[in-house]
C-alpha positions in Angstrom: -4.4 -23.2 -7.2 -6.8 -20.8 -9.7 -4.7 -19.3 -12.9 -5.8 -16.8 -15.1 -4.1 -15.0 -18.4 0.0 -14.8 -18.6 1.6 -12.0 -16.6 2.1 -8.2 -17.3 5.4 -8.5 -15.9 8.6 -10.3 -15.9 8.9 -12.4 -12.5 12.1 -12.2 -13.0 12.2 -8.4 -12.7 10.8 -5.9 -9.6 8.5 -3.4 -10.1 9.5 0.3 -12.0 7.0 1.7 -9.1 7.2 0.4 -5.6 11.1 2.2 -5.9 9.6 5.3 -6.6 7.1 5.2 -4.0 10.4 4.6 -1.3 12.4 7.5 -2.9 9.3 9.7 -2.1 9.5 8.4 1.9 12.4 8.8 1.6 11.7 12.3 1.1 9.1 12.7 3.0 11.7 11.0 6.2 14.0 14.0 5.1 12.5 17.3 4.7 13.8 20.3 8.2 10.2 20.9 9.7 6.7 19.2 8.3 4.1 19.3 10.2 3.9 16.3 10.7 7.5 13.9 10.4 7.0 10.7 8.1 8.7 8.2 9.9 10.0 5.8 7.6 13.6 6.1 8.4 14.3 2.9 6.5 13.2 3.3 2.9 16.8 5.0 1.5 17.4 1.0 2.6 15.5 0.3 -0.6 17.4 2.4 -3.3 19.4 2.1 -6.3 22.6 4.7 -6.2 20.2 7.2 -8.9 17.9 7.0 -7.3 19.7 8.1 -3.7 21.2 10.9 -5.3 17.9 11.5 -6.6 17.3 13.0 -2.4 19.2 15.7 -2.9 19.3 18.8 -2.8 15.7 17.2 -1.4 13.8 21.4 -1.8 14.4 20.8 -5.3 13.1 17.0 -5.9 10.2 17.7 -4.0 9.0 20.9 -6.1 10.0 19.0 -8.4 8.4 15.9 -8.2 5.1 18.6 -7.5 4.8 19.9 -11.1 5.5 17.0 -12.3 2.7 15.0 -10.5 0.2 17.5 -8.5 -0.2 15.6 -4.7 1.8 13.3 -5.1 4.9 13.2 -3.0 2.1 14.6 -0.5 -0.1 11.6 -1.4 3.0 9.3 -0.5 4.0 11.0 2.8 -0.2 11.0 4.5 -0.5 6.9 2.7 2.3 6.7 4.7 1.4 7.8 8.6 -2.5 7.0 7.7 -1.0 3.3 7.5 0.9 3.7 10.2 -1.9 4.9 12.4 -3.8 1.6 11.3 -1.6 -1.1 11.4 -1.0 -0.1 15.7 -4.2 0.1 15.9 -4.9 -4.1 14.6 -1.8 -4.3 16.4 -3.6 -2.8 20.4 -6.7 -4.8 19.2 -5.4 -8.4 19.3 -4.3 -9.3 16.2 -1.2 -11.7 15.8 -0.5 -11.7 12.6 0.1 -9.0 9.8 0.4 -10.0 6.0 1.6 -7.4 4.3 0.4 -7.7 0.6 1.8 -6.8 -2.6 4.7 -5.0 0.3 7.1 -3.7 -2.1 9.6 -1.6 -0.2 8.2 -1.3 3.1 9.4 -0.4 5.6 7.3 -1.4 8.8 7.8 -5.0 9.6 11.6 -3.5 10.5 11.4 0.0 11.7 7.8 -0.8 14.2 8.9 -4.3 15.3 8.6 -3.7 19.4 4.8 -2.4 18.1 4.0 -5.2 16.6 4.6 -6.8 20.0 4.8 -10.3 18.2 2.8 -10.6 15.8 4.4 -12.8 12.7 4.9 -11.6 9.7 4.5 -12.3 5.3 5.3 -10.2 3.3 3.5 -11.3 0.0 5.3 -9.5 -3.2 5.9 -9.9 -6.5 8.6 -12.5 -6.8 11.5 -10.1 -8.5 10.9 -7.2 -6.4 10.6 -9.6 -3.3 14.0 -10.6 -4.4 15.6 -7.2 -4.5 13.5 -6.8 -2.0 15.4 -8.8 0.9 19.1 -8.4 -1.3 18.2 -4.9 0.2 17.6 -6.5 3.5 20.2 -8.7 3.8 22.8 -5.1 2.5 21.6 -3.4 5.9 20.4 -6.0 8.8 23.7 -8.4 7.7 20.8 -11.3 7.6 16.9 -11.3 6.2 15.0 -11.1 10.1 13.6 -14.6 11.3 9.7 -12.5 12.3 9.7 -12.0 8.8 7.8 -14.6 6.4 8.5 -13.7 3.0 6.5 -15.3 0.6 6.1 -14.9 -3.4 3.3 -14.8 -5.2 2.5 -12.4 -8.9 -1.7 -11.8 -8.0 -2.8 -11.8 -11.7 -2.0 -15.3 -11.8 -1.7 -17.4 -8.2 -4.5 -17.4 -5.8 -3.5 -16.6 -1.7 -4.2 -20.0 -0.4 -1.4 -22.3 -1.5 1.4 -18.9 -1.2 0.9 -18.0 3.0 -1.1 -21.6 3.5 2.6 -23.6 3.2 4.3 -20.6 4.7 2.1 -21.5 8.1 0.1 -18.7 8.0 -3.0 -18.8 10.1 -6.9 -19.1 9.0 -7.8 -18.8 12.6 -5.7 -15.5 13.9 -7.0 -12.1 13.8 -5.3 -10.5 11.1 -4.2 -6.8 10.0 -4.2 -7.0 6.2 -2.2 -4.3 4.9 -2.9 -4.1 0.7 -0.6 -0.1 0.0 -0.5 0.8 -3.8 -1.6 -2.7 -5.4 -5.5 -3.0 -6.0 -5.1 -0.1 -7.6 -3.0 -1.8 -10.6 -5.0 -5.5 -10.5 -7.7 -6.6 -12.9 -10.8 -7.1 -10.9 -10.8 -10.8 -10.7 -7.8 -10.0 -8.9 -9.3 -7.9 -6.6 -12.0 -9.0 -5.8 -9.9 -12.4 -4.9 -7.8 -11.6 -2.6 -10.6 -9.0 -0.8 -12.6 -12.4 -0.4 -9.2 -14.4 1.6 -9.4 -12.1 3.7 -12.8 -12.7 4.6 -12.6 -16.3 4.4 -10.1 -16.5 5.9 -9.4 -14.8 9.1 -10.9 -14.2 11.9 -13.8 -11.9 12.9 -12.1 -8.5 14.0 -9.4 -8.4 11.2 -8.7 -5.9 8.7 -7.7 -4.9 5.7 -6.6 -1.2 4.8 -5.8 -0.1 1.2 -5.6 2.7 -0.6 -8.4 3.4 -3.6 -8.5 5.0 -6.9 -11.9 6.2 -7.7 -13.6 5.0 -10.8 -13.9 8.9 -12.7 -10.2 9.1 -12.5 -10.2 5.5 -14.5 -13.4 6.1 -16.9 -12.2 9.5 -18.0 -12.4 12.0 -15.8 -10.0 13.6 -14.8 -11.0 16.9 -13.4 -9.1 15.9 -9.2 -6.4 18.2 -8.5 -3.6 15.7 -10.0 -5.2 12.7 -11.6 -4.4 14.3 -15.3 -0.9 13.7 -14.9 -1.3 10.9 -11.7 -3.3 8.6 -15.4 -0.4 10.0 -17.7 3.0 8.7 -15.1 1.9 5.4 -14.7 0.7 4.5 -18.4 3.8 5.8 -19.4 6.3 3.0 -16.2 3.7 1.1 -18.2 1.9 0.4 -15.0 -1.8 2.1 -15.4 -4.1 2.3 -12.9 -6.8 -0.1 -14.2 -9.0 -0.6 -11.7 -11.3 1.6 -8.9 -14.9 1.5 -7.0 -16.8 5.3 -7.7 -17.4 8.1 -5.2 -20.1 10.0 -4.3 -22.4 10.2 -2.5 -25.8 7.7 -2.4 -23.7 6.9 -5.1 -20.9 5.1 -3.1 -20.2 2.0 -4.6 -18.1 0.9 -1.5 -19.8 1.0 1.3 -21.7 -2.8 -0.2 -18.4 -3.3 -2.2 -17.1 -4.8 1.0 -20.2 -5.4 2.7 -20.5 -7.8 -0.4 -17.6 -9.7 0.6 -18.3 -10.0 4.1 -16.7 -7.7 5.0 -17.0 -4.0 7.4 -16.1 0.1 7.2 -14.1 1.0 9.4 -13.3 4.1 7.8 -12.7 6.0 3.9 -10.6 8.9 4.6 -10.6 11.1 2.2 -7.2 13.5 0.4 -9.2 16.4 2.4 -9.7 14.6 5.5 -6.0 13.4 6.2 -4.4 16.7 5.0 -6.2 18.1 8.0 -5.8 15.7 10.1 -1.1 15.2 9.1 -0.6 18.7 7.9 -2.9 20.6 9.3 -3.4 24.6 8.5 -1.1 24.6 5.1 -2.3 24.3 2.8 0.8 24.2 -0.1 0.5 20.9 1.4 -1.6 18.7 -1.5 -2.5 15.3 -1.8 -3.7 13.9 -5.2 -8.0 13.7 -4.8 -8.7 10.9 -6.6 -8.1 8.4 -3.3 -9.5 7.3 -0.4 -7.5 5.4 2.3 -10.1 2.2 3.6 -9.9 0.6 6.9 -12.2 -2.5 6.4 -13.3 -5.3 9.5 -13.9 -8.6 9.0 -17.7 -9.5 10.1 -18.0 -11.4 12.7 -20.7 -14.4 11.6 -21.0 -14.2 7.8 
């Protein structure tokens, strides 16, 4: 196991932003006439009483969220749809394992259980968040679903090798790795170690799906829609965004960054592309413009 500096977070406590993400998904699921429905019907089971109260009246809270952090609500809406699509595509292409890296309150192993076609699921997450999630799942289902294995790991001080290895993960199997709302909060070293684990410990054709923030924003360029408010909010709650890659024509760092780590770029969708895909002609629905959704694939020969 590779040790680094002590974690910035108390391992006994859940990560605060994880519940905010679940609240946004629950709010999106309540929309009466959206251009496309948000499928997360289980997000509400992970909310504390205060967050549950803040679901009603839903139109007011959607309006207030957009006022305080423009594009944040639709970011979570669109990101949920993108990752759902990517997971279905990965399973259809033969993946027999699903690994949720920094699972948070992701409900896909439960609400998409039938569509997983028997794939084994590993939820990897910060210990405090994972313990709270398990309590919520027991309360809702009566017991923990037996198709999911929980693996407590702090990415900043522990590696995946030992945690997943001890949990029964098969490095020879084709796998879908979902990394939602996590890597932007990690150090470059922690990000690099996770990506290299994926490329070296999964079968060719395995996929890593993640959201990637623009490096320009981290360096102080807050001109993109919603960027200024996003950086202020995440810093205020003690979970600042600290990692990303530059985007922009020939200077786009992503393809080479993936290639040097044994991965090929399959898709890199911008907020504008996802807005057209999921929200159609409704121009009022804007996502924060400082990130991309990325699907990458482990090369057949490395």
